[in-house]
N, C-alpha and C positions, 0 to 999 in steps of 0.2 A: 546476418547478411555481411557482405564484404563490399569494399569500396575501391575503385581504381584510384591510384595516388598520383596527383599532378606534381609538377616540379615544385620544389620547396619554396621557390621565390615567387610563386604564382598563387593568387587567391582565386580559386575557381570552384564551382559546384562539382563535387565528385559524382561519379556515376554509380548508382546503387545496383549491386548484383547479388543474386541469391547465393547463399553459402550452404553447402551440404553439412549441416551440423546435427548432432543427435536429437536436439529438441525440436527443430523445425524441418529438418530433412530437405532443405532447399526452398521451403515455402516462406512467403512473406504476405502480410496483409496489405491493404491499400495504404495504411499509414506508413508501413515500411517502404513500400515502393516509392512513395512521394516524399520521403523524409529529407532528401537532399534539398528540396525546395525551401525548407525552413532556414537553411544557411544563408540564403540570399534575399530574404524578404525586404521590401522597400523601407520599412520602418525599423530596421535593425538598430539597436542601441550601439553606438560606436564611440561615445564620449561621455564622461561623467556629467551629471546634471544636478543642479542645486536649485531649490525653490527660492526665487529672488523676491525683492520687495514688491514686484508687480503681482506676486502670487503664482507666477508661472515657473515651470522648470526650465532653467537656462544652462547652457553648456559652460563648463569650467574645466580647468586643468585637474589632473589627478592629484597633484600636491594640494591644491585648494580644497578639493572634495575631501581627501583623507585628513587633512589638517582640521577641517571643520568637524568631521565625525569624531576624531580623537578628542578634540577640545570639548565638544559637547558631552561625550561619554565621561570624560574626566571630571567635568564640572558637576554632572549629575551624581556621579559616584561620591564626590566630596560632600555634596549637599544631602544626598539621600542614602548613601551606602552602596555597596556593589550590587545589591539586589535590585537597584534601579534600572539595570540593563537586562534585556531578554534577547534570546536568539531563537529563531524559528527556521528549521532546516527542511530538507525535502528528500524524498525517496528517489529522486533522479540524479542526485549528486554521486560522483564516484566514491568509492571506498576511501580514497585518499582525502578528498575534500570533506566528507562526512567526519572522518577521524580528526582532521585539523580543526574543523568547526567546534567539535566537542572539546578538544584540548584548549582552544582559544577561550571558549566561554568559561571554562573551569579554572584556568591558570592565569589568564590575562585579565578578563573581566571579573573572575572569581564569583560568578553568579550561579545559583542553582537553576535559574530560569531558562532552561533550554528544552525544547521538544521539537517535533517535526511532523510533517503531514502523514507519516506512516501511522501516527495515532488514529488517523481517519481510515486506515487501510488494513493493517495486519495486527492491531493490538489485541483483539479478542482471540484470534488464533494463537498468537504468541502466549497470551496468558493461559489459555487452555492447555497448550502443549507443554509449557513449563510446569504447570500443576500436575499433569498426568504422566508425562514422560521425563521430566527433569531438564529438558532442553527444547529449544524451539528452532527447528529448521523447516520451512514451509512444506517441502516434500522431503521426507527422510529417505528418499530413494530417487533414482533417475526417472525423469518424466517418461522416458521410453519404456520403462517397466510396465506402464499401463497397457501397452499393446498386447501383453499376454494374458490379460485378465478375462475371466469369464463373466464378471459382473462389475459394474462401477456405479456407485450411488453418488450423484453429483447434486449438492445442495447449494442453491443461491449463487450459481455461476453460469454465465452465458458465454461459454468458451467460443462458440461459433462466431461471435461478433467481437469479443474482447481479445481473444488469442486464437485466431483462426487456424494457424499452423498446428496448434496442439490437438485439434479435433482428430487428426489422423491417428493419434494414439488411442482413440476410443473405438477404432474399427473392429477390434477383436470382440469387445463387449457387445457392440451393436450386432455383429454377425451371430453372436450366441443368444441374442434376445435379452441381454443382461444390462443394457444401459437404462438407468433410472434417473430422471431429472426432476428435482423438486423446485418449483418456481410458480408463483401466482400467475405469471404470464406464460403463454405458449410461445416462448422465445424461439429463436433460430435453433438453439441447442435442444430445447424441449421437442422441437419438431423432428430432430434426429432420432429421438427415442420413440415418438408416437405421433404420426401425422394422419389424422382421420381423412384428409383429402387425398392422400397418396394411394396409388393403385397397388403399391407393394404392401405386404403385411407389416404390421407394427413391429418395430425392431427393439422394443423396450417398453418402458412405462413412463408416463408423465403424471406426476402428482401436483395438483394446483391448489395448495392450501389457502385458507384465509390469510392475508398478510399478517405476519407477526406470530404465526402459530407453528412454525417449523419445529420448535422444540417439542411441542406436543406430538407431532408426527414421529420424531425420533424416539420419544418415550414409548409410543405405541409399538414401534417396530421392535424395540428391545423386549417389550412385554411379550410379543408373539414368539420371539426367539427363545425366551426362557420358558414360556408356558408350553411350547410344543417340543421342548427338549432338544433344541437345535444348537445350543451353546457348546463351545469346546471346553468341557469341564477340566480336562487334564491341563490345558494351557492356562486356564483361569487359576487353577491351584498352584501351578508352577511359576507363573510369570506376573501375577497381579496381586494387589491387596485391595480391600474395600468392596469386594463383590457382594457380600451379604447385604450391606447397606443399600447398594444400588438396586439389588433385586427387590428389596422391600419397597423402595421408592417408586418403582415402576409397576408394582402390583395393581395399583389403582388406575392405571392407564390402559384399560382393555380397549380393543379396536372400536367398539361402538361409542365409548366415551370420547375417544380421539376424533371420531367422525363428527360428533356433536359440537366439538370445539373448532376443528380445522376444516370441516367440510370434505375431507378425504374419505371416500367410502371404506368401510371396515374391511370389505373383501379385498380391496386393493392393497391395504396395509398388510394383510396376511399374505397376499401374493408376493409383494416385494420382500418381506421378511424371508419367505421360503426361497425366493430366487437368490438372495444374497447368501443364505445358508448353503444352498446347493453348490454355489461357487467356492465356498470356503474349503481350504485344504482338509479340514477335519472330516468333511463329508465327501472327499474325493474330487472336489472341484479343482480347477486349475488356478484359482486365485480371485480375490475380490478386493476392491478398494472403496473406502468412504472418503469423499473429498468435499471440502466446504469452501465457499467464497463469500464475498462481501454481502450478498443478499441475505445471509443468515447471521453474519458476524457483526454487521453494523446495526446493532440493536442493544437495548438496555439489558437484554439477557443473552448477548452475544457469546460471552465466555461460557455461560451455562450451555448454550447450544453446541459450541465446539466440544465441550466436555461430554455432552450426551452423544455426539458423533463418535468420539473416542471410545466411550463406554460400549457402544454398539460394535465398533470394530474389535475391541478387546474381547467382548463376549463371543465373537465368532473366531477368535484366535488369529487375527490378521496382522497387527503390527509386529515388526521384528522378524517377519518371514519374507524371504525372497518371493516376489510375485504377488504380494498382498500388502495391505497397510492402510493407514490414515494419513491424509495430507491436506494442506491448505493452499489454495491457488493464489499466489502473490499478484497484487494489482498494479505495481509500479516497476519501472525498469530495474531499479536497484532497491526495491522494497526490502529484500532480504539483507543485503550488505548495509543498507542505510541504517538499520536498527542494531547492527552488531557492534558498532565501533564508536558509540558515544553520543549520538544525537538524541536518544531517548532520555527523558527526565531522570530516570533511575538507573542508568547503565553506563558503564565504562567500557573501553575497548575489549574485544574478545568475548562480548556478551556477559561481562562480569557485573554484579550488582554493586552499585555505588556505595551502599551502606555496609558492605563486607570489608572489615578491616584489612584482611589479607589482600583483597583485590585493590584497595586504595594504596596500600604500601607498594605493591608490585608496579602499578601504573605510575605512581608518583616517582618511583625510582627511575623508570624509563624517561619520564619528563624532566627529572632533575629538580623536583620541588618537594617540600615537606608535605607528607600526606595530611597533616592537620590543616593545611591551607586549602585543601580541596573542599568545595561545598558539598552538602548532602543532597538528597533527592529533591527535585523541583516539582512543579505542578504539571500534570498532563495537559495536552494542548487546549482543550476546551476551557478548563479552569484557568489556564494561563491567559488565554485571550480575554476571558471575562475580567481578569484582574488588571488589565492594562489601563493605565491612567487613573487608577483608583488611589486613595490616600496611602495605602500600604503596598500598592502594586508597582510594576516597572513603569518607568517614565520614558524609556527608549527601547526600541526593538530593531534588531537586524534580521532581515528576511532573506533567505537563500533558497532558491529552487521551489518556491511555493507561491500560489496566487490566492491568498486567503479571502479576498473580497468575493471571489466566485466559489471557491471550493470548501469553505467552512460552513457548518450548519448555522441556522439562524443568522444569516449573513448581515441583516440590518444591524443587529447588535454588534457584530464584529467591525463593521465600518465605523460605527459610533466609537468603539473602543480605540481603533487605530487613529481616528481623528483626534482623540484626546491626548495622544502622546506628545511629549516635548520634542522627540526625535524619532522619525521613522526612516530607516535606511533599507533600500531594496536592491539586491543584486539580481539582475535579470539580463536577458539578451533581446527581449522585445518589451515595449511599453505595456505591460500587463495592467489590468485594472488596479492591482495593488501598487504597482510602481507609480501609477498616476496619482496616488494619494501621498506618495513619499515626500519627505523633505530632501533626501539625497537618493539619487539613482546611480548605481555603479554598473557599467556594462561589462558582462562576463562572457567567457568562452562557452561554447556548447559542444555537443557530442563529437563532431568530426574535427574539432579544433584543439583537442586536448588528449593527453596521455593519462592512463590510469587503469583502474580495474572496476568491474561490477561483479556482483554475485547473483546468480540466477535463483529462481524460486526453488531449485533443487540443491542449493548450496554449492554449485559449481562456480569457481572463481574464474572470471573471463577478462581478458585484456581489452582495453579500449585504446585505440591509437589515433593520433592526429594525422589527418590526410590533407588538410588545408590550413592555411594561415588565418588567424582571426582577423576580422576587418577592423579598420580604424584603430582605436585605442583600447579595444576590449582586452581584458586581462583575466587570468585565472583567479578564482577565489584563494588559491594557495598564496599567490603574490599579494592579494589584498589583505589577507589575514596577517601575513608577515609584516607588511608595511604598517598596519594598524598596531600590531604588537610592539614594533619599534617606537612608534609615536607615543604609545601609552606607557613607555618606560619598562618594558619587559627586559629582564637581564639577559646578557648574551648566552648564559647557560640554558635559558629557556628558548630552545631553537625552534624556528618555524621555517623549515626548508621549503623551497619552491619547486624542486625537482620531484615529480610524482614518484619516481623509483625510489628516491631516498625517503620520502614520506612513507611509502609502502613498507620499506625495511623497518622503519620505526614502529609502524602499526603492527607489523609481524611480531616484534619484540614485546610490544604492549599486550598483544593478545595471547602470548605464550602461556600455556597452562589453563587458559579459559575454555569454556564450552566451544566457542568459535575460535579455535586455535589456528592461526595462519603462520605460525613461526617457521614452518618448513617451506614457505613460499617466498618468491621474489618475482619481480618482473622478468628477470632472466630465465628463471625456471618455467614460468608460465609461457614465455615465448618459445622455449625449447620444447615444451610439451605440445604446444600447438603445431610447431614445425614438424614434429614427428608423426602428426596425424592422429594422436591419441584423443580420448574422449574428454580430456581436461581433468582438473583436480578438484575434488570436493572436500570441503572442510569437515572435520578437523584434519589438519596436516601438520602435526607437531614436528619440530626440528629434530627431535631425538625419537627413534622408534619406541613405542610403548613396551614396557616389560610384560611378560606373560601374566595373565590375570590371576588374582587370588581372591579369596572371599572378602578381603578387606580393601582390595584395590578398587578405588572409585575414580581413577584418573581417566586417561584416554580410552581405555578399553570399556570403561563404564558407559561412555557415550556411543562408541562406535560398534562395539561387539566384534572388533577385529583383534586377533591375537597375532603379534609379530615377535619373533625371537632373534632376528638378525640385529646386530648393533652397528652395522656398517652401511647398509643401503638406506636411501632416502625413503621416507614414509610415502606410500603410494596415494594417499588421500583416502576418503571414506565415502564411496558412493551410497552405501546403505547403512543406516544407523540401526542400533538395537538388536543386531542379529543374535547376540549372546545375552545382553542385559540392557536395561534401560538406565538412563542417567540419573538415577536416584540412589540414595545411600545403600539400600539393600538390593538394587538392581531390578526391582519389580515396578511395573507400571501402577500408578495410583488410579483406582476407580473412585469417582466422587459422585455422590448422589446429588441430583439437581431436580428442580421442579419448574413447570411452566407457570408464568405469571401473566404474560401478555405484554403488548406494547405500552409505552408510557402515555401515548397520545391516542386514546381509543375513540372510535367514532361515537357521535353523540348529536343531539339536536343542534343545528347550526354548523356542524361539520360531519355530515353523515356518510362520507365516502373515504375509503382508504386511498392514499397516494403512495405509490412506490416509485423509486427513482433508479436510474441506471445509465448505461452507456449505449452508444450506437457504434456501428462498425467504423464509420468514417472519422469520428472525432475522439479526442483523448482528454481526460481530466477537465480542466477549466476551458479548454479550447484555445488557449493563448498561442499555441503553435499551429494546430490544425486549421483554425479559421483563417490563417494566413496562407494556406495552400489552396490555390484557386480550384484545382481539380476536386479536392475534398469539399470545399465550400459549395461548389455547384451541386454536388450530390445531395447534401443536407445543409440547406442555407439558413434555416430558421428553426427555433424551438417549436415543439409540438406537444400535444397532449393526446395520448391514446385513450379512448373510452369505448365501451361496448355499445353497439347500436341500440340495444334495449335501454341502456342507461341514457344515451343521448336522446332517444325518442321520449323517454319518460320525463326528463327534466327540461326538454325543449332546447337542446344544444345541437344544431344541425352539423353534419359533416362539413368541415371546411370553415366553420364559424370561428370568430375570435372568442376564446374562452378565458375566463378568469378563475383561478384557484385561490381560495382564501383560507388561511389558517389563523390561529391566535397570534402568530408572529408576523404575518405580512401577507402580501398578495403578489401574484405573478400572472402574466398573460401569455398566451401562445395560441397556435392554430389547432383546432380540434381535428382529430383523425378517428373516424369510426373504424373499429376492427374487432373481430371476435377473438383475438389472441389474449385479451384481458378479461378478467372476471367482471360480471355486471355490477359488482359493488366496489370496483377498483379502477383508478386511473393511473396511467404511467406517464412519466415525463423524464427525458434525459437531462443531465446536469451540466452540459458543456457550454452554456451561454451565460452572458452577463446582462446587466441592466434589467429591463422589464421582463425578460425571459429567463432570469436566473432563479431556478427552482429552489435553491438553498435559502431564498428569502422566506420560504414557508416551512422548511424542514425544522425539526426540533433539535436542540442541543442538549437534551437529556442524555446522560451517559451511563454506560455499564459501570457498576460499582467496583468491579475488579480491574478491568482493562482501561477504563477511561474513554472508551470508544463511543462516539455519539450515534444516536439512532437515526441515521440518514434514511434508512430504507423503508420506513413506514411512518406515516402520520395521518391525522384526520384533517380533511379539507371540505369546504363547500365548493361546488362546481356550478358555474352559471355563465351565460353569454355575457361577454364583457360589454360594459356601457360604451358609448361613443367616445367619452373622454378617457384616454389611457391613464394607467397608473403612473404616478411620478416616480422615476427611479430613485432609490434611496441615496445614491451618491451624487455628488455635484455633477451637473449635466454636461459641462463643456470644459473640462480641464485639458489643456494642450501642452505640448512640449515646445517652448519658444525657441527661436533661433536668432542668431545675431547677424544673419545674412546668408546668402547662397553658399552652400558647401560647408557651413559650420559643423554640421553633424556628419560629415563625410560625403563621399561621392553620391550616395543615394538621396541626398537632399534632406529637406525638413521632415521632421516627424510630427504627425498630427493624428490623434486618435481620441475620439470622444469616449468618455467612460460609459455613456449610456448605450453604446452600440454593442 
């Protein structure tokens, strides 16, 4: 989208206008059309807040707030060491802010304890792609490439509600009858593939497996491909390793066995395998894609499921071919860029590993520090949150761009851990549920008030521009980090610039030579590329064009598959990866054998039903922004639970009744909605609400052993009509933001929001 730009000296809500861009082609969802409303919400944070002796958050000056934060961090470090501090980031931060946050944690705080909410989003996809391809970029091809595909297998993603403009790129596969959607619900996206109520013939296939059995479905599909001789043997021989082990591992997953585990009919498995094979280039098809989303990745076997998806794509000869491939659908605005430049517990800028001596030396040189002073890998998000306030864990946490009280799994435990801290500092632009638990709240700028860059799910680096002035005393995190670094005694040589263009230039140098190489980019070049009407620039974009590839060359050409011989022109960027080789030492993709185990929280007496969670069209993430947009709130004003009429009748839960879900971790209540889009053994609840309707009070924080991603998407619950007395919310029921009189918090007046709402 684009925004009209008011005068620089005027704070006014911009007008949202569609932009003809390759990914959305001028389309916007409801959240996009109404996004400007968030800029002017009545409870916008406009001054720093500190919890006073009364127990309430009270407005203070920036100097007072930052002096307090710096003093407490210094005291805790002196008493408990640098690991007493932790930092939690977000996938909505610009690349510049994500980079600065990682640099601040590792050079000023010198703590390994940094991770971000992308661990809840893309971790399994990243782990699977790194293991198989040697590099992680959500889509190793432009999103628009999907439009030419004859078949698309979409697992665990409801694009029609989460990214509506992207659905137009599925039109070709739909027209060819090749759209296959795997989802326990007949979601809006699944209905695009097969709607039994439609007068039109089915345009594809919807597979509705038992929750948590997607991996078994993938193993069965690969079994059919191999058993029926549909694999691209020449491609496998030339471009992969590990095929024999994978072939042996799927031999026992014949379709009838998969049906007994997943409930997906054996004939449907065979149909889908043949449909995908027919679309593959080896059989004369025009192209096929395998795509995964959070529905299959947020699992204790999420990395294995991504790996099985990649194995299927490799067996059909899809990755590294124009018009075919494997990709993962990113779930946050800067989910891709947010994990590339230092927010993750084990990574340095440029997608470098923090335990790689060469990577440490390179980044330390850019930062002007001794590489020996950089900490090693930290704990992934769930383990980090569990450790807060424990004898050996962090005593302070800085939270940026994340609402952990609502968005983290097993939320009751998270609230308990946050309350145990000696210091909780939250940077936000609205009083989120996490901010209302904080000792210090710092008001920050949001999307239309700041300059910077974001990186799309396809690796396209995009400029963000300020079009309105921030209200009150709101400041950018770049300024906040610079001020804290100065107060904490950082040497002048350890610079924290506040100009986003300067920060980006430093980020580019730090990323040089890494998998996500931005060294050939700058704000000026991105602006010029946009002004020329081009499609944008996809990383890697090295500053120096790569040399022609050789057998031992594993630098830029290894990742991109692009050969350039000119030594004078700028690198054009890399829309498509792996065209000549994968980003592994020998240039071949790794096929890795995996097996289905099942969810960590299986149904049982006392918890006999599956709960699956997800999004709705009108709301986003924890709802901290979208619940403040009146138009969106009117459309979906309260949490709800979908259950099949057969289930509702059997257990005595009427349509419209207040229903209670209970797991071993907690309880949640919402309104029952009877619908046949869910399986009779499954209930669905969206995760955009807090308080009594916060579904993450019952989700499990069991994690994938490789990626550290929690198993949000499936757990076991009991379902019953709620008793007359409501569940007591886990957090304190009436924390408010105090004021010292009219206008203290800016022209919008006092801020007041109960945590239980």
